[in-house]
C-alpha positions in Angstrom: 140.1 59.1 132.1 136.6 61.1 131.1 133.7 58.4 130.8 132.1 59.6 127.4 129.1 58.4 128.5 126.8 56.1 131.1 127.5 52.8 129.4 131.0 51.0 129.8 130.1 50.9 125.7 130.5 54.5 125.1 134.2 54.6 126.1 137.0 56.3 128.2 139.0 59.2 126.8 142.4 58.4 128.1 144.3 61.2 126.6 143.2 63.5 123.9 140.7 66.1 123.0 137.0 66.6 125.2 134.2 69.1 124.9 133.6 69.8 128.6 130.2 71.6 128.1 129.2 72.4 132.1 131.9 70.2 133.6 133.8 72.8 133.9 134.5 75.8 136.0 136.4 78.8 135.5 137.7 80.8 132.8 138.6 79.1 129.0 142.2 80.5 128.3 143.9 78.8 125.2 147.0 76.8 127.2 145.7 77.4 130.6 146.1 74.4 132.7 143.2 72.4 134.1 142.9 70.6 137.6 141.0 67.9 139.4 137.9 69.9 141.1 136.4 69.3 144.4 132.8 69.5 142.8 131.5 66.6 141.8 132.2 65.7 138.3 133.9 68.9 137.8 137.5 70.1 136.0 138.6 74.0 137.1 140.5 76.0 135.6 141.5 77.2 139.1 144.2 75.3 141.4 143.5 74.0 144.4 144.6 76.0 147.2 142.8 74.7 150.4 144.7 72.6 153.5 144.7 69.1 152.5 143.7 69.2 148.8 145.6 67.9 146.0 147.1 69.8 143.3 147.4 67.9 140.0 147.2 69.1 136.0 144.9 67.3 134.6 145.2 69.0 130.8 144.9 72.1 129.3 142.7 74.3 127.7 142.3 74.3 123.8 141.5 77.1 121.4 138.5 76.4 120.9 135.9 77.4 123.7 135.0 74.9 126.0 137.4 71.8 124.5 140.4 70.8 126.7 143.5 68.7 125.9 143.1 65.7 128.1 146.1 64.3 129.4 147.1 63.8 133.2 150.4 64.5 134.9 151.7 61.5 136.5 152.7 63.3 139.7 150.3 65.4 142.3 151.0 67.6 145.4 148.6 67.5 148.6 149.1 70.9 150.1 150.1 70.8 154.0 147.3 71.2 156.3 
């Protein structure tokens, strides 16, 4: 999930639209997949490619800039070392 604030009472997005503000790296293009990033607290439009990294699509870019549809896939792939 994506934390909506600092306190547990702020909530967590399990699935839905979220404005990622400055928490996304890469270029936002509607429909483009987004991935878990190695940078702490970030998501990325760039697919991980390094040895030993995990590739998991966690959603897609929405039609509004910096807004994504968060809906993580159940599976992932580990890239060979």
